[in-house]
MIZADO-966799 format. One line per 2 residues: number of its first residue (from 1); their letters; for each residue x, y, z of N, C-alpha, C. Coordinates in Angstrom, 2 decimals, padded with zeros to 5 digits. Atoms other than C-alpha are relative to their C-alpha. Last residue first. Layout:
NUM	a	X,Y,Z,X,Y,Z,X,Y,Z; ...
//
This chain:
315	pc	000.63,-001.31,-000.24,004.76,015.83,-003.87,000.98,000.99,000.63; 000.26,-000.34,-001.40,007.01,013.06,-005.17,-000.68,001.36,000.12
313	rv	-000.87,-001.09,-000.45,006.66,012.18,-008.85,-000.38,000.38,001.42; 000.64,-001.25,-000.40,005.12,008.81,-009.63,001.06,001.03,000.36
311	vq	-000.97,-000.98,-000.48,006.28,005.72,-011.51,-000.74,001.30,000.29; -000.13,-001.23,000.78,003.60,003.05,-011.75,001.10,000.87,000.60
309	ga	-001.07,-000.94,-000.32,002.98,-000.48,-010.54,-000.02,001.18,-000.94; 000.24,-001.29,000.66,000.26,-003.09,-010.29,001.12,000.95,000.41
307	ys	-001.06,-000.99,-000.09,000.40,-006.77,-009.36,-000.45,001.28,-000.71; 000.18,-001.18,000.83,-002.03,-009.58,-008.68,001.18,000.94,000.17
305	ln	-001.17,-000.10,000.87,-001.17,-012.99,-007.30,-000.25,001.06,-001.06; 000.53,000.41,001.32,-004.75,-012.91,-005.94,001.13,-000.29,-000.98
303	gg	001.30,000.64,-000.02,-002.97,-011.27,-002.96,-000.63,-000.11,-001.38; 000.31,000.96,-001.06,000.65,-010.40,-003.66,-001.35,-000.64,-000.16
301	fg	000.14,001.38,000.46,001.99,-007.41,-005.54,-000.43,-000.89,001.15; 000.71,000.90,-000.90,002.25,-003.64,-005.33,-000.13,-001.38,-000.60
299	fl	000.29,001.29,000.62,004.87,-001.51,-007.07,-000.61,-000.94,001.03; 000.89,000.66,-000.95,005.42,002.21,-006.51,-000.43,-001.32,-000.64
297	lv	000.81,001.12,000.44,008.43,003.44,-008.47,-000.80,-000.53,001.18; 000.05,001.15,-000.91,009.64,006.87,-007.43,-000.88,-001.08,-000.61
295	pd	000.76,001.13,000.54,010.69,009.84,-009.56,000.12,-001.22,000.91; -000.77,001.22,000.21,011.77,012.83,-007.45,-000.87,-001.09,-000.61
293	gs	-000.32,000.21,001.40,009.68,015.96,-007.96,000.79,-001.25,-000.30; 001.10,-000.32,000.91,009.71,017.00,-004.32,000.47,-000.14,-001.45
291	rl	000.29,-001.42,000.20,012.57,015.33,-002.50,-001.15,000.19,-000.97; 000.40,-000.32,001.36,013.04,011.86,-001.04,-000.36,001.47,-000.08
289	ag	-000.80,000.88,000.86,014.89,010.69,002.09,-000.30,000.23,-001.47; -000.84,-000.79,000.89,013.51,013.70,003.99,000.88,-000.83,-000.91
287	qe	-001.39,000.06,-000.44,012.24,011.53,006.85,000.94,000.85,-000.86; -000.06,-000.64,-001.31,008.63,012.55,006.22,001.44,000.07,000.51
285	ll	000.16,-001.44,000.20,008.99,011.70,002.54,000.15,000.75,001.31; -001.20,-000.47,000.71,010.39,008.24,003.34,-000.06,001.51,-000.24
283	ks	-001.11,-000.08,-000.95,007.64,007.75,005.94,001.28,000.49,-000.67; 000.20,-001.16,-000.88,004.87,008.64,003.49,001.17,000.15,000.97
281	fa	-000.26,-001.20,000.81,006.20,006.15,000.93,-000.09,001.25,000.87; -001.45,-000.09,000.18,006.31,003.35,003.54,000.40,001.25,-000.78
279	lp	-000.60,-000.14,-001.32,002.70,003.96,004.61,001.51,000.18,-000.13; 000.11,-001.41,-000.40,001.52,004.53,001.03,000.61,000.27,001.37
277	is	-000.68,-000.92,000.92,003.05,001.17,000.01,-000.19,001.46,000.40; -001.45,000.02,-000.12,002.13,-000.93,003.06,000.70,001.01,-000.90
275	aa	-000.56,-001.20,-000.64,-001.49,000.06,003.52,001.49,000.12,-000.20; 000.20,-001.17,000.86,-002.84,-002.44,000.98,000.57,001.28,000.59
273	st	000.80,000.22,001.20,-001.27,-005.34,002.93,-000.15,001.29,-000.81; 001.28,-000.68,-000.23,000.14,-004.19,006.29,-000.88,-000.01,-001.24
271	ng	000.78,-000.01,001.25,003.01,-006.68,006.23,-001.37,000.59,000.30; 000.54,001.27,000.47,005.24,-005.83,009.19,-000.72,000.17,-001.33
269	se	001.46,000.03,000.08,005.53,-002.27,010.46,-000.58,-001.34,-000.36; 000.67,-000.66,-001.13,009.10,-001.78,011.68,-001.50,-000.26,000.04
267	tv	-000.71,000.34,-001.22,011.10,-004.18,009.47,-000.68,000.57,001.24; 000.47,001.30,-000.49,008.48,-003.92,006.72,000.68,-000.36,001.32
265	dr	000.87,-000.22,-001.17,009.43,-000.23,006.43,-000.54,-001.31,000.56; -000.12,001.22,-000.81,012.29,-001.20,004.12,-000.84,000.12,001.26
263	ai	000.82,000.02,-001.21,011.76,001.34,001.33,000.12,-001.35,000.68; 000.90,001.13,-000.02,014.67,001.35,-001.12,-000.78,000.00,001.32
261	va	000.29,000.36,-001.38,016.35,004.70,-001.80,-001.04,-001.12,-000.03; 001.26,-000.26,-000.69,017.33,004.63,-005.43,000.06,-000.34,001.48
259	nv	-000.11,-001.30,-000.68,020.67,005.01,-007.19,-001.19,000.32,000.89; -001.25,-000.08,-000.76,021.15,001.37,-008.26,000.14,001.30,000.79
257	ag	000.15,-001.37,-000.50,017.56,000.78,-009.33,001.17,000.33,000.91; -001.10,-000.84,000.46,018.57,-002.30,-011.33,-000.11,001.45,000.43
255	lk	000.58,-001.12,000.76,015.29,-004.19,-011.04,001.09,000.90,-000.57; 000.18,000.46,001.37,017.24,-007.30,-010.00,-000.63,001.08,-000.89
253	ha	-001.31,000.20,000.62,018.46,-005.50,-006.88,-000.14,-000.40,-001.47; -000.57,-001.32,000.26,015.00,-004.18,-005.96,001.36,-000.13,-000.70
251	lp	000.78,-000.61,001.07,013.52,-007.66,-006.33,000.58,001.35,-000.38; -000.34,000.59,001.31,016.33,-009.25,-004.31,-000.75,000.65,-001.16
249	ei	-001.38,-000.29,000.38,015.86,-006.70,-001.47,000.42,-000.67,-001.31; -000.24,-001.40,000.38,012.08,-006.71,-001.29,001.41,000.20,-000.53
247	ir	000.56,-000.23,001.33,011.57,-010.50,-001.29,000.37,001.39,-000.49; -000.68,000.95,000.90,013.89,-011.39,001.62,-000.60,000.02,-001.41
245	ln	-001.28,-000.60,000.40,012.67,-008.22,003.39,000.74,-000.90,-000.97; -001.06,000.83,-000.58,009.15,-009.67,003.39,001.31,000.59,-000.50
243	aq	000.42,001.35,-000.36,005.79,-008.24,002.37,001.04,-000.71,000.85; -000.85,000.40,-001.12,006.31,-004.49,002.20,-000.44,-001.37,000.55
241	hl	000.84,000.52,-001.07,004.82,-003.91,-001.23,000.90,-000.59,001.08; 000.67,001.25,000.32,007.57,-002.16,-003.14,-000.95,-000.36,001.12
239	vv	000.88,000.41,-001.10,008.56,001.47,-002.74,-000.78,-001.21,-000.48; 000.77,001.19,000.35,011.56,002.28,-004.93,-000.80,-000.41,001.23
237	ga	000.54,000.85,-001.04,013.11,005.74,-004.75,-000.74,-001.18,-000.58; -000.51,-000.48,-001.28,015.21,008.20,-006.71,-000.47,-000.89,001.15
235	le	000.93,-000.06,-001.13,014.71,006.32,-009.95,000.69,000.51,001.25; 000.43,-001.38,-000.21,017.07,007.21,-012.79,-000.96,000.15,001.18
233	ep	-001.08,-000.72,-000.67,018.89,003.86,-012.59,-000.33,001.47,000.22; -000.12,000.36,-001.42,015.59,002.11,-013.31,001.09,000.76,000.73
231	av	-000.87,001.16,-000.17,015.19,004.07,-016.58,000.13,-000.33,001.49; -001.01,-000.21,-001.03,012.19,006.41,-016.73,000.82,-001.27,000.14
229	ga	-001.15,-000.65,000.62,009.98,006.68,-019.81,001.10,000.31,000.98; -000.11,-001.38,-000.48,006.87,005.99,-017.74,001.14,000.75,-000.66
227	ke	001.24,-000.69,000.37,006.00,002.86,-019.71,000.03,001.47,000.41; -000.04,-000.28,001.43,009.64,001.77,-019.42,-001.24,000.77,-000.45
225	ca	-000.91,-001.12,000.20,009.51,002.08,-015.63,000.04,000.40,-001.48; 000.70,-001.18,-000.54,006.42,-000.14,-015.48,000.87,001.25,-000.16
223	qr	000.95,-000.44,001.02,008.22,-002.59,-017.79,-000.79,001.23,000.47; -000.76,-000.77,001.01,011.10,-002.74,-015.30,-000.92,000.50,-001.11
221	ai	-000.27,-001.32,-000.58,008.61,-003.77,-012.60,000.79,000.87,-000.97; 001.25,-000.75,000.05,007.39,-006.61,-014.83,000.20,001.41,000.56
219	ap	000.21,-000.40,001.40,010.95,-007.84,-015.39,-001.27,000.83,-000.14; -000.97,-001.01,000.42,011.62,-007.82,-011.63,-000.20,000.49,-001.44
217	lr	000.36,-001.41,-000.16,008.28,-009.55,-010.90,001.07,001.00,-000.41; 000.88,-000.55,001.04,008.76,-013.02,-012.35,-000.13,001.52,000.07
215	tt	-000.38,000.39,001.36,011.75,-014.46,-010.45,-000.82,000.70,-001.08; -001.41,-000.25,000.26,011.73,-012.87,-006.98,000.43,-000.37,-001.42
213	aw	-000.38,-001.41,-000.19,007.97,-012.47,-006.61,001.45,000.26,-000.41; 000.67,-000.84,001.00,007.02,-015.84,-008.11,000.50,001.44,000.09
211	ry	-000.56,000.30,001.33,009.60,-017.77,-006.09,-000.60,000.89,-001.08; -001.39,-000.44,000.06,008.64,-016.03,-002.83,000.60,-000.24,-001.39
209	vs	000.01,-001.46,000.12,004.90,-016.45,-003.42,001.43,000.52,-000.15; 000.52,-000.32,001.34,005.30,-020.19,-004.07,000.02,001.51,-000.23
207	qg	-001.04,000.28,000.98,007.54,-020.56,-001.01,-000.45,000.33,-001.42; -001.13,-000.91,-000.04,005.07,-018.80,001.27,001.06,-000.24,-001.06
205	eq	-001.01,001.00,000.32,001.90,-020.62,000.34,001.31,000.76,-000.20; -000.76,-000.10,001.24,-000.46,-018.22,002.05,000.93,-001.18,-000.15
203	af	-000.88,001.15,000.21,-003.16,-017.94,004.66,000.76,000.20,-001.29; -001.08,-000.18,000.95,-005.18,-015.06,006.15,000.85,-001.26,-000.07
201	rp	-001.36,000.14,-000.52,-008.38,-016.05,007.94,001.02,000.11,-001.13; -001.06,-000.01,001.01,-012.01,-015.06,007.40,001.38,-000.08,000.66
199	pt	-000.47,-001.35,000.31,-014.42,-016.11,010.16,001.14,-000.05,-001.01; 000.86,-000.69,-000.98,-015.95,-017.77,008.27,000.38,-000.50,001.39
197	ge	000.66,000.71,-001.09,-013.61,-018.70,005.44,-000.87,000.87,000.86; 001.20,000.78,000.27,-011.06,-017.01,003.21,-000.63,-000.50,001.29
195	ir	000.72,-000.38,-001.22,-008.26,-014.49,003.08,-001.38,-000.60,-000.18; 001.45,000.06,-000.18,-005.91,-016.13,000.58,-000.42,000.69,001.30
193	va	000.25,-000.96,-001.09,-002.45,-015.93,-000.96,-001.50,000.13,000.15; -001.26,-000.14,-000.73,-001.22,-018.86,-003.09,-000.08,001.00,001.14
191	hg	000.06,000.71,-001.28,-004.78,-019.80,-004.11,001.25,000.22,000.86; 000.66,-000.81,-001.00,-004.75,-017.14,-006.81,-000.06,-000.63,001.37
189	ma	-000.73,000.13,-001.26,-002.21,-019.16,-008.74,-000.61,000.83,001.11; -000.16,001.42,-000.30,-004.40,-019.84,-011.80,000.75,-000.23,001.31
187	pv	001.19,000.59,-000.61,-005.49,-016.20,-011.73,000.16,-001.46,000.40; -000.19,001.40,000.37,-001.96,-014.85,-012.33,-001.16,-000.78,000.62
185	sg	000.16,001.00,-001.04,-002.55,-011.10,-012.31,000.34,-001.38,-000.55; 000.41,001.31,000.48,-002.14,-007.84,-014.21,-000.11,-000.96,001.18
183	wl	000.67,000.87,-000.97,-001.05,-004.25,-013.96,-000.44,-001.31,-000.62; -000.16,001.35,000.55,001.28,-001.74,-015.56,-000.60,-000.94,001.01
181	vp	-000.02,001.19,-000.85,000.08,001.76,-014.76,000.32,-001.23,-000.84; 000.93,001.06,000.38,001.01,004.79,-016.83,000.15,-001.22,000.90
179	gi	-000.25,000.66,001.26,002.91,007.49,-014.94,-001.02,-001.08,-000.31; 000.22,001.43,-000.19,001.58,009.73,-012.20,000.13,-000.67,-001.36
177	gp	-000.84,000.46,-001.11,002.88,013.30,-011.99,-000.17,-001.47,000.31; 000.68,000.79,-001.03,001.57,014.37,-015.38,000.98,-000.47,001.06
175	as	-000.28,001.43,000.11,003.49,017.11,-017.20,-000.73,-000.76,001.10; -000.98,000.49,-000.97,001.86,020.53,-017.33,000.18,-001.50,-000.16
173	gp	-001.37,-000.29,000.39,000.22,021.99,-020.45,001.06,-000.50,000.95; -000.33,000.17,001.42,-003.26,022.16,-018.99,001.45,000.39,-000.29
171	pc	000.41,-001.13,000.84,-003.22,022.02,-015.18,000.36,-000.27,-001.46; -001.08,-000.90,000.41,-002.82,018.54,-013.67,-000.54,001.16,-000.83
169	at	-000.22,-000.03,001.45,-005.84,016.99,-011.95,001.12,000.99,-000.32; 000.73,-001.05,000.71,-005.41,016.63,-008.20,000.29,-000.14,-001.49
167	lv	-000.29,-000.22,001.41,-004.50,013.63,-006.08,-000.80,001.18,-000.53; 000.93,-000.95,000.62,-004.36,013.36,-002.29,000.46,000.26,-001.42
165	aa	-000.54,-000.98,000.94,-002.58,010.25,-001.01,-001.13,000.88,-000.51; 000.93,-000.70,000.89,-003.35,008.10,002.02,000.75,000.99,-000.88
163	ga	-000.69,-001.10,000.66,-001.64,005.50,004.20,-000.93,000.61,-001.03; 000.64,-000.65,001.15,-003.12,003.10,006.71,000.92,001.08,-000.55
161	gd	-000.36,-001.39,000.30,-002.07,000.69,009.43,-000.74,000.53,-001.21; 001.15,-000.84,000.36,-002.18,-002.80,010.90,000.47,001.42,-000.29
159	gv	000.18,-001.20,-000.80,000.53,-005.47,011.06,-001.18,000.78,-000.53; 001.00,-001.04,000.26,001.17,-008.97,009.81,000.05,001.18,000.95
157	lv	-000.16,-000.86,001.16,004.09,-011.33,009.31,-000.77,001.30,000.09; -001.23,-000.79,-000.15,004.60,-013.16,012.61,000.14,001.06,-001.09
155	ct	000.21,-001.07,-000.98,000.95,-014.28,012.61,001.25,000.85,000.19; 000.64,-001.22,000.49,001.38,-016.12,009.30,-000.06,001.12,001.04
153	sr	-000.43,-000.29,001.36,003.75,-019.07,009.76,-000.61,001.28,-000.55; -001.24,-000.77,000.01,003.35,-019.01,013.54,000.47,000.35,-001.42
151	dt	-000.73,000.48,001.18,-000.30,-020.01,013.35,001.28,000.82,-000.16; -000.67,001.24,-000.40,-001.81,-019.57,016.85,000.83,-000.58,-001.14
149	wd	-001.13,-000.31,-000.86,-002.66,-015.91,016.21,000.64,-001.23,000.63; 000.03,001.08,-000.99,-004.86,-016.85,013.27,001.25,000.16,000.87
147	tv	-001.18,000.81,-000.29,-005.04,-013.51,011.48,-000.30,-001.06,001.04; 000.14,001.19,000.83,-008.06,-011.87,009.83,001.16,-000.97,000.22
145	ds	001.37,000.53,-000.04,-008.70,-009.08,012.35,-000.14,-001.31,-000.76; 000.17,000.73,-001.27,-004.95,-008.51,012.91,-001.40,-000.60,000.12
143	mk	-000.29,001.41,000.20,-004.68,-007.62,009.23,-000.19,-000.82,001.28; -000.12,000.47,-001.38,-006.40,-004.30,009.80,000.19,-001.52,-000.06
141	da	000.35,001.38,-000.36,-005.88,-002.82,006.38,000.26,-000.24,001.48; 000.19,000.24,-001.44,-005.85,000.62,004.85,-000.36,-001.45,000.24
139	gi	-000.23,001.43,-000.22,-004.67,001.97,001.48,-000.09,-000.24,001.49; -000.43,000.51,-001.30,-006.25,005.34,000.75,000.27,-001.51,-000.10
137	vl	-000.27,001.42,000.22,-006.72,007.41,-002.39,000.66,-000.54,001.26; -000.68,000.51,-001.18,-008.38,010.82,-001.92,000.15,-001.51,-000.19
135	ar	000.31,001.33,-000.52,-009.31,012.41,-005.21,000.84,-000.29,001.24; -000.90,000.28,-001.12,-009.56,015.92,-006.60,-000.42,-001.32,000.63
133	ta	-001.07,-001.00,000.03,-011.03,016.92,-009.98,001.02,-000.20,001.11; -000.26,-000.54,-001.34,-013.39,014.07,-010.81,001.14,001.00,-000.13
131	ag	001.13,000.40,-000.83,-015.00,012.63,-013.97,000.17,000.42,001.46; 000.79,-001.15,-000.40,-012.59,014.61,-016.16,-001.21,-000.33,000.85
129	ar	001.24,-000.02,000.76,-011.27,011.54,-017.96,-000.90,001.18,000.36; -000.32,-000.23,001.41,-007.76,012.16,-016.69,-001.26,000.14,-000.85
127	lt	-000.34,-001.42,000.14,-009.13,012.50,-013.16,000.36,000.34,-001.43; 001.23,-000.77,-000.21,-010.83,009.11,-013.42,000.26,001.49,-000.16
125	hd	000.82,000.12,001.21,-007.74,007.48,-014.92,-001.27,000.84,000.10; -000.68,-000.74,001.07,-005.59,008.81,-012.08,-000.82,-000.04,-001.29
123	at	000.24,-001.42,-000.25,-008.14,007.57,-009.51,000.65,000.86,-001.09; 001.42,-000.26,000.26,-008.10,004.10,-011.05,-000.34,001.47,000.22
121	al	000.19,-000.03,001.46,-004.29,004.08,-011.18,-001.45,000.33,-000.34; -000.67,-001.20,000.49,-004.06,005.03,-007.50,-000.19,000.13,-001.50
119	ah	000.87,-001.13,-000.30,-006.65,002.38,-006.61,000.60,001.31,-000.51; 001.19,000.10,000.85,-004.64,-000.34,-008.37,-000.92,001.22,000.20
117	tf	-000.45,-000.40,001.32,-001.45,000.92,-006.68,-001.12,-000.18,-001.04; -000.25,-001.45,000.08,-003.20,000.84,-003.31,000.40,000.42,-001.40
115	ga	001.18,-000.85,000.05,-004.76,-002.59,-003.76,000.29,001.47,-000.18; -000.20,-000.92,001.14,-001.66,-004.58,-004.67,-001.12,001.03,-000.08
113	cv	-001.28,-000.70,-000.17,-001.58,-006.25,-001.24,000.32,000.96,-001.13; -000.85,000.40,-001.12,-005.31,-007.12,-001.33,001.29,000.82,000.00
111	vn	-001.02,000.76,000.71,-006.88,-006.27,-004.69,001.11,-000.35,001.00; -000.57,001.15,-000.69,-010.08,-005.12,-003.06,000.92,-000.77,-000.94
109	vd	-000.76,000.79,000.97,-010.99,-001.59,-004.15,000.65,-001.15,000.77; -001.02,000.87,-000.58,-013.68,000.29,-002.23,000.64,-000.82,-001.11
107	lv	-000.23,001.33,000.53,-015.50,003.17,-003.91,001.04,-000.73,000.83; -000.70,000.83,-001.00,-017.07,006.42,-002.71,000.10,-001.44,-000.50
105	ap	000.14,001.39,000.43,-018.13,009.25,-005.03,000.87,-000.84,000.92; -000.90,000.52,001.03,-018.03,012.40,-002.92,-000.46,-001.36,-000.52
103	gp	000.61,000.88,000.99,-021.05,013.96,-001.21,000.93,-000.53,-001.06; 001.40,-000.22,000.37,-020.66,016.41,001.69,-000.57,-000.99,-001.00
101	mg	000.06,-000.37,001.41,-017.49,015.12,003.36,-001.45,000.11,-000.45; 001.02,-001.01,000.23,-017.64,015.15,007.15,-000.08,000.47,-001.44
99	lr	-000.65,-001.28,000.34,-014.33,013.35,007.67,-001.00,001.11,-000.28; -000.86,-000.41,-001.12,-015.92,010.42,009.53,000.62,001.37,-000.26
97	aa	000.85,-000.43,-001.11,-018.69,010.26,006.92,000.84,000.48,001.18; 000.61,-001.28,000.38,-016.22,010.17,004.04,-000.87,000.54,001.12
95	vr	-001.06,-001.01,-000.10,-014.27,007.42,005.81,-000.56,001.38,-000.33; -000.19,-000.25,-001.43,-017.48,005.45,006.27,001.12,001.01,000.25
93	aa	001.14,-000.79,-000.49,-018.34,005.82,002.61,000.16,000.33,001.47; -000.14,-001.37,000.52,-014.85,004.67,001.59,-001.13,000.89,000.49
91	tn	-000.99,-000.72,-000.80,-015.12,001.64,003.89,000.15,001.44,-000.47; -001.37,000.40,000.27,-018.35,000.41,002.32,000.97,000.90,000.78
89	ps	-000.70,-000.91,000.91,-021.67,001.01,004.02,001.44,-000.46,-000.23; 000.60,-001.30,000.30,-022.21,-001.85,003.45,-000.43,000.66,001.30
87	rd	000.13,-000.17,001.45,-020.19,-005.06,003.28,-000.51,001.40,-000.36; 001.35,-000.21,000.52,-018.99,-005.08,006.88,000.02,000.22,-001.51
85	ia	000.88,001.06,-000.51,-015.77,-006.63,008.17,-001.39,000.11,-000.62; 001.23,-000.59,-000.51,-013.41,-004.54,006.05,-000.95,-001.12,000.42
83	ts	000.29,000.43,-001.37,-010.16,-006.48,005.76,-001.21,000.71,000.61; 000.58,001.34,000.09,-009.43,-006.45,002.03,-000.43,-000.50,001.37
81	ta	-000.01,000.81,-001.22,-008.73,-002.75,001.66,-000.57,-001.37,-000.30; -000.47,001.35,000.28,-008.02,-000.14,-001.02,000.07,-000.75,001.33
79	vl	-000.69,000.69,-001.09,-010.13,002.92,-000.32,000.36,-001.41,-000.44; -000.27,001.40,000.29,-011.09,005.31,-003.12,000.77,-000.60,001.17
77	vl	-000.74,000.71,-001.05,-012.69,008.65,-002.32,000.11,-001.47,-000.41; -000.13,001.44,000.20,-013.74,010.99,-005.14,000.84,-000.58,001.14
75	di	001.21,000.53,000.63,-015.05,014.59,-005.00,000.08,-001.49,-000.33; -000.18,001.32,000.60,-012.62,016.07,-002.49,-001.30,-000.49,-000.62
73	dd	-000.68,-000.15,001.28,-012.59,019.82,-001.73,000.10,-001.30,-000.79; 000.93,-000.48,001.02,-015.23,019.55,001.01,000.63,000.08,-001.40
71	pt	000.79,001.11,000.53,-012.83,017.42,003.07,-000.98,000.42,-001.09; 001.02,000.43,-000.95,-010.57,020.46,003.33,-000.74,-001.19,-000.57
69	lg	001.37,000.14,000.49,-007.33,021.11,001.47,-000.93,-000.41,001.14; 000.66,-001.29,-000.19,-003.90,022.42,002.47,-001.42,000.00,-000.52
67	aa	000.34,-000.59,001.30,-002.28,019.34,000.95,-000.60,001.39,000.12; -001.26,-000.26,000.70,-000.56,018.43,004.23,-000.24,000.65,-001.35
65	al	-000.64,-001.13,-000.66,-003.89,018.80,006.04,001.31,000.38,-000.70; 000.74,-001.21,000.35,-005.58,016.55,003.49,000.64,001.23,000.63
63	ak	-000.32,-000.33,001.39,-002.87,013.91,003.87,-000.71,001.28,-000.43; -001.37,-000.52,000.06,-003.16,013.98,007.66,000.38,000.41,-001.43
61	aa	000.00,-001.33,-000.60,-006.95,013.66,007.54,001.40,000.62,-000.05; 000.58,-000.94,000.96,-006.66,010.73,005.12,000.03,001.43,000.54
59	ah	-001.00,-000.24,001.06,-004.29,008.84,007.42,-000.50,001.04,-000.99; -001.14,-000.71,-000.61,-006.68,009.26,010.37,001.06,000.32,-001.06
57	aa	000.37,-001.40,-000.17,-009.68,008.33,008.19,001.13,000.81,000.63; -000.01,-000.69,001.29,-008.06,005.10,007.01,-000.28,001.49,000.16
55	le	-001.40,-000.11,000.41,-007.30,003.91,010.55,000.11,000.82,-001.29; -000.58,-001.01,-000.88,-010.90,004.70,011.49,001.48,000.19,-000.31
53	dv	000.33,-001.33,000.54,-012.18,002.86,008.42,000.52,001.12,000.90; -000.90,-000.38,001.09,-010.21,-000.23,009.50,-000.35,001.38,-000.56
51	pe	000.29,000.66,001.28,-012.00,-000.46,012.81,000.88,000.55,-001.11; -000.58,-000.76,001.10,-010.29,000.68,016.04,-000.27,-000.72,-001.32
49	dp	000.88,-001.15,000.26,-012.41,-000.51,019.00,000.56,000.91,-001.09; 001.31,000.46,000.46,-010.83,-003.99,019.04,-000.96,001.13,-000.33
47	ga	000.85,000.55,-001.03,-007.37,-002.39,019.24,-001.35,-000.42,-000.55; 001.14,-000.83,-000.40,-005.03,-001.92,016.32,-000.83,-000.70,001.07
45	ir	001.25,000.74,-000.05,-001.70,-003.77,016.14,-001.11,000.90,000.53; 001.02,-000.71,-000.78,001.58,-002.18,015.08,-001.32,-000.75,-000.11
43	rt	001.17,-000.34,000.80,004.53,-004.37,013.97,-000.99,000.71,000.92; 001.20,-000.43,-000.72,008.04,-005.02,015.22,-001.14,000.17,-000.98
41	ri	-000.34,-000.14,-001.43,011.32,-006.66,014.19,-001.23,000.31,000.84; 000.89,-000.84,-000.81,010.50,-008.01,010.70,000.47,000.01,001.45
39	gv	-000.60,-001.30,-000.27,013.30,-009.27,008.43,-000.81,000.90,000.91; 000.78,-001.06,000.63,011.25,-012.12,006.95,000.51,001.41,000.29
37	rs	000.87,000.45,001.08,013.19,-015.33,007.54,-000.77,001.12,-000.70; -000.77,000.68,001.04,016.22,-014.30,009.60,-000.87,-000.38,-001.19
35	ri	-000.90,-000.92,000.71,014.31,-011.69,011.60,000.70,-000.69,-001.17; 000.80,-000.95,000.79,011.47,-014.09,012.48,000.91,000.92,-000.81
33	we	000.71,000.74,001.05,013.70,-016.98,013.59,-000.74,000.98,-000.92; -000.98,000.40,001.03,016.05,-014.68,015.54,-000.68,-000.68,-001.17
31	ds	-000.43,-001.20,000.71,013.17,-013.02,017.44,000.96,-000.36,-001.13; -001.01,-000.79,-000.70,011.77,-016.41,018.33,000.34,001.21,-000.83
29	td	-000.84,-000.77,000.92,008.89,-018.74,017.47,001.03,000.75,000.83; -001.34,000.57,000.04,006.59,-021.31,019.06,000.82,000.71,-001.07
27	vm	-000.15,001.16,000.87,003.54,-019.11,019.66,001.45,-000.47,000.02; 001.33,000.44,000.45,002.30,-016.52,022.19,000.06,-001.27,-000.83
25	aa	000.76,000.41,-001.19,005.40,-015.70,024.28,-001.38,-000.55,-000.37; -000.63,001.22,-000.50,007.51,-015.69,021.12,-000.67,-000.50,001.27
23	ld	000.55,001.13,000.75,005.06,-013.15,019.70,000.57,-001.33,000.49; 001.40,000.15,-000.40,005.94,-010.66,022.44,-000.62,-001.22,-000.70
21	dn	-000.02,000.67,-001.31,009.63,-011.31,021.76,-001.41,-000.18,000.54; -000.22,001.42,000.22,009.03,-010.48,018.11,000.05,-000.78,001.31
19	tl	-001.37,000.38,000.35,007.58,-007.17,019.17,000.09,-001.49,-000.30; -000.14,001.42,-000.31,003.96,-005.97,019.08,001.38,-000.43,-000.49
17	vr	-001.12,000.64,000.68,003.70,-002.18,019.27,000.08,-001.44,000.46; -000.54,001.22,-000.60,000.31,-000.70,020.26,001.09,-000.62,-000.88
15	ap	-001.01,-000.24,-001.02,-000.20,002.91,019.17,000.69,-001.28,000.48; 000.49,000.09,-001.37,-002.03,002.28,015.90,001.15,000.11,001.00
13	qy	-000.14,001.33,-000.58,-000.42,003.48,012.67,-000.53,-000.01,001.43; 000.41,000.18,-001.39,-001.31,006.43,010.45,000.25,-001.45,000.41
11	hg	000.14,001.38,-000.47,-000.03,007.81,007.18,-000.40,-000.02,001.47; 000.06,000.09,-001.46,-000.10,010.95,005.05,-000.15,-001.44,000.42
9	ia	000.07,001.36,-000.51,000.77,011.93,001.48,-000.13,000.08,001.52; -000.31,000.21,-001.41,000.30,015.19,-000.42,-000.19,-001.47,000.36
7	vi	-000.39,-001.27,-000.62,000.04,016.68,-003.92,000.32,-000.15,001.49; 000.16,000.10,-001.45,000.03,013.48,-005.96,000.47,001.32,000.61
5	rs	-001.22,000.04,-000.80,-000.37,014.27,-009.64,-000.37,-000.15,001.46; 000.17,-000.43,-001.39,-002.95,013.87,-012.36,001.35,-000.08,000.71
3	gn	-000.51,000.84,-001.06,-003.20,013.47,-016.10,-000.22,000.59,001.37; -001.37,-000.37,-000.33,-003.56,016.10,-018.79,000.60,-000.85,001.12
1	m	-000.84,001.15,000.31,-006.67,014.56,-020.40,001.47,000.27,000.32
//
C-alpha cells in the first residue's frame, strides 16, 4: 500500500507531417484561420498500414528501454484508446504480443481524451493493492481513422501518436510518486464530444466544450493539486490534454500555476486524444524542461465530458 511511481516515459509519432497549408488544399480553411482558432501549426498522420497498436508498441518500447526493463518485467498493460478498429484482441493484448510479453494482464481503457490519466490512476491503484508490481500505461490514438476529412471544423484539429509510462510499486517507507486521482464526468453533456456511427466519425460541439473547459475545469484541477498536498504555485509543470491552445492557456492561467512550464505540444501535434498527455509530458522531459522529482499536474478532459487529474513526480 505504498503507492507507485513513474520510472520512465516514451513517445512515438508517425513520420508524415500534415501542415495547415496542406489542409487548405483539401478543405476551405487557411493557416491563419487554424492558428487563430486552435493554435495548431502541424500534426502527424499515420499511414494505412500503421494501426493504433503499432503506434502504442513503439512508444512502449522506448519507455521500457528508458526504464532499463524488458517486456518480461511487466505484469500489467493498460492502453487508453478510443480509436481501435477491432474489438478483440484488444489493443493492450496486441501491444503485448508485439513486444513479446509472456503473460501480462491486458486491459483497454476508453475514456477518450481523459483516457491516459484514468489509466494511470487505475494502474496506480492496482500496484497499491499488490495485484501487480510493474505496469505499462499507454495512451495511443489514431484520430485520422475516425476523421471526416471534408469537415473543416474537425479535420484541422486531429493528429496521431502515442505516449507510454512505466510504473513500479514504491519500496516500503518511500513516498509515492503518483498523487491521488480526482476524476468524474458530466454524463448529461456526453453528446458534446462524440465518436459515433458506422464508420465511426469524430464530432464535437466546440463552443460547449470551450465554455465547460475554461469555466468549470480550473477549480477541478486545483482540487487535484489539493488532494496531492501541492499548491498550484509549487508545480514545476502542467500537462493538460492538448485539445486547443485557446483552452490550454486560460485553464493554466486560472489554475494559478505561475512557476510551471505549460505543455503546448498541441501546436506541433494537434489533438491526439488519449496520447496527448504522455506525448507532451515525454517531450518536456526529453527537452530538459523538467527535472527528476519535479511535481507535475497531468489533467485530461474532453470525450464523454470526462476528466481525471493527478500530480506526479517526474522520473
